[in-house]
C-alpha atoms as a printed R data frame, in Angstrom:
   type eleno elety resid chain resno       x       y       z
1  ATOM     1    CA   UNK     A     1   0.719 -28.668 -25.526
2  ATOM     2    CA   UNK     A     2   1.742 -27.525 -29.068
3  ATOM     3    CA   UNK     A     3  -1.915 -26.891 -29.943
4  ATOM     4    CA   UNK     A     4  -2.351 -24.679 -26.877
5  ATOM     5    CA   UNK     A     5   0.852 -22.809 -27.690
6  ATOM     6    CA   UNK     A     6  -0.429 -22.197 -31.223
7  ATOM     7    CA   UNK     A     7  -3.724 -20.836 -29.929
8  ATOM     8    CA   UNK     A     8  -1.936 -18.517 -27.505
9  ATOM     9    CA   UNK     A     9   0.429 -17.317 -30.240
10 ATOM    10    CA   UNK     A    10  -2.474 -16.546 -32.576
11 ATOM    11    CA   UNK     A    11  -4.304 -14.701 -29.792
12 ATOM    12    CA   UNK     A    12  -1.192 -12.692 -28.961
13 ATOM    13    CA   UNK     A    13  -0.591 -11.767 -32.600
14 ATOM    14    CA   UNK     A    14  -4.193 -10.704 -33.172
15 ATOM    15    CA   UNK     A    15  -4.389  -8.780 -29.915
16 ATOM    16    CA   UNK     A    16  -1.186  -6.958 -30.731
17 ATOM    17    CA   UNK     A    17  -2.784  -5.389 -33.798
18 ATOM    18    CA   UNK     A    18  -5.659  -3.973 -31.782
19 ATOM    19    CA   UNK     A    19  -3.451  -2.741 -28.981
20 ATOM    20    CA   UNK     A    20  -0.873  -1.169 -31.303
21 ATOM    21    CA   UNK     A    21  -3.626   0.769 -33.060
22 ATOM    22    CA   UNK     A    22  -5.011   2.030 -29.757
23 ATOM    23    CA   UNK     A    23  -1.582   3.013 -28.463
24 ATOM    24    CA   UNK     A    24  -0.835   5.030 -31.598
25 ATOM    25    CA   UNK     A    25  -4.252   6.639 -31.544
26 ATOM    26    CA   UNK     A    26  -4.076   7.940 -27.984
27 ATOM    27    CA   UNK     A    27  -0.791   9.062 -26.368
28 ATOM    28    CA   UNK     A    28  -2.453   8.995 -22.932
29 ATOM    29    CA   UNK     A    29  -3.128   5.274 -23.353
30 ATOM    30    CA   UNK     A    30   0.537   4.739 -24.236
31 ATOM    31    CA   UNK     A    31   1.670   6.680 -21.151
32 ATOM    32    CA   UNK     A    32  -0.674   4.687 -18.924
33 ATOM    33    CA   UNK     A    33   0.570   1.394 -20.388
34 ATOM    34    CA   UNK     A    34   4.171   2.426 -19.775
35 ATOM    35    CA   UNK     A    35   3.339   3.326 -16.161
36 ATOM    36    CA   UNK     A    36   1.674  -0.064 -15.726
37 ATOM    37    CA   UNK     A    37   4.726  -1.839 -17.176
38 ATOM    38    CA   UNK     A    38   7.015   0.027 -14.765
39 ATOM    39    CA   UNK     A    39   4.834  -0.905 -11.785
40 ATOM    40    CA   UNK     A    40   4.849  -4.569 -12.831
41 ATOM    41    CA   UNK     A    41   8.632  -4.497 -13.179
42 ATOM    42    CA   UNK     A    42   9.036  -2.865  -9.770
43 ATOM    43    CA   UNK     A    43   6.837  -5.525  -8.158
44 ATOM    44    CA   UNK     A    44   8.921  -8.251  -9.833
45 ATOM    45    CA   UNK     A    45  12.173  -6.658  -8.674
46 ATOM    46    CA   UNK     A    46  10.748  -6.505  -5.142
47 ATOM    47    CA   UNK     A    47   9.834 -10.211  -5.499
48 ATOM    48    CA   UNK     A    48   6.228  -9.369  -4.602
49 ATOM    49    CA   UNK     A    49   4.516 -12.035  -6.669
50 ATOM    50    CA   UNK     A    50   1.024 -11.270  -5.372
51 ATOM    51    CA   UNK     A    51   1.307  -7.609  -6.352
52 ATOM    52    CA   UNK     A    52   2.935  -8.451  -9.675
53 ATOM    53    CA   UNK     A    53   0.166 -10.936 -10.500
54 ATOM    54    CA   UNK     A    54  -2.545  -8.415  -9.613
55 ATOM    55    CA   UNK     A    55  -0.885  -5.674 -11.687
56 ATOM    56    CA   UNK     A    56  -0.540  -8.007 -14.685
57 ATOM    57    CA   UNK     A    57  -4.188  -9.050 -14.344
58 ATOM    58    CA   UNK     A    58  -5.335  -5.419 -14.286
59 ATOM    59    CA   UNK     A    59  -3.043  -4.555 -17.201
60 ATOM    60    CA   UNK     A    60  -4.438  -7.399 -19.306
61 ATOM    61    CA   UNK     A    61  -8.003  -6.354 -18.552
62 ATOM    62    CA   UNK     A    62  -7.216  -2.824 -19.747
63 ATOM    63    CA   UNK     A    63  -5.521  -4.257 -22.852
64 ATOM    64    CA   UNK     A    64  -8.501  -6.479 -23.578
65 ATOM    65    CA   UNK     A    65 -10.818  -3.489 -23.269
66 ATOM    66    CA   UNK     A    66  -8.603  -1.523 -25.639
67 ATOM    67    CA   UNK     A    67  -8.635  -4.484 -27.998
68 ATOM    68    CA   UNK     A    68 -12.421  -4.392 -28.126
69 ATOM    69    CA   UNK     A    69 -12.645  -0.630 -28.564
70 ATOM    70    CA   UNK     A    70  -9.350   0.285 -30.256
71 ATOM    71    CA   UNK     A    71 -10.316  -0.179 -33.890
72 ATOM    72    CA   UNK     A    72 -12.749   1.981 -35.808
73 ATOM    73    CA   UNK     A    73 -16.159   0.606 -36.638
74 ATOM    74    CA   UNK     A    74 -16.029  -0.822 -40.168
75 ATOM    75    CA   UNK     A    75 -19.717  -1.638 -40.502
76 ATOM    76    CA   UNK     A    76 -21.682  -0.330 -43.418
77 ATOM    77    CA   UNK     A    77 -24.532   2.139 -42.628
78 ATOM    78    CA   UNK     A    78 -26.863  -0.870 -42.674
79 ATOM    79    CA   UNK     A    79 -24.908  -2.397 -39.784
80 ATOM    80    CA   UNK     A    80 -23.439  -5.142 -41.986
81 ATOM    81    CA   UNK     A    81 -19.728  -5.822 -42.029
82 ATOM    82    CA   UNK     A    82 -18.069  -5.367 -45.425
83 ATOM    83    CA   UNK     A    83 -17.167  -8.633 -47.146
């Protein structure tokens, strides 16, 4: 279990960098994320676990998409990544 926890912690820390950049870059993304958080909280308060789970799943998919697209392209004109 400690190995799995370490992997999840590393993933969370890395993902946070991408997401934070995207949230700062686009205020609309930040507003949408806040709306999603409120909806998740409301579902939890209503004890609607199916809705809460679905909202979290959708929120994570959006976050993962932002993580893949949130940082600028750092490739050289040749397409190579800088070393």
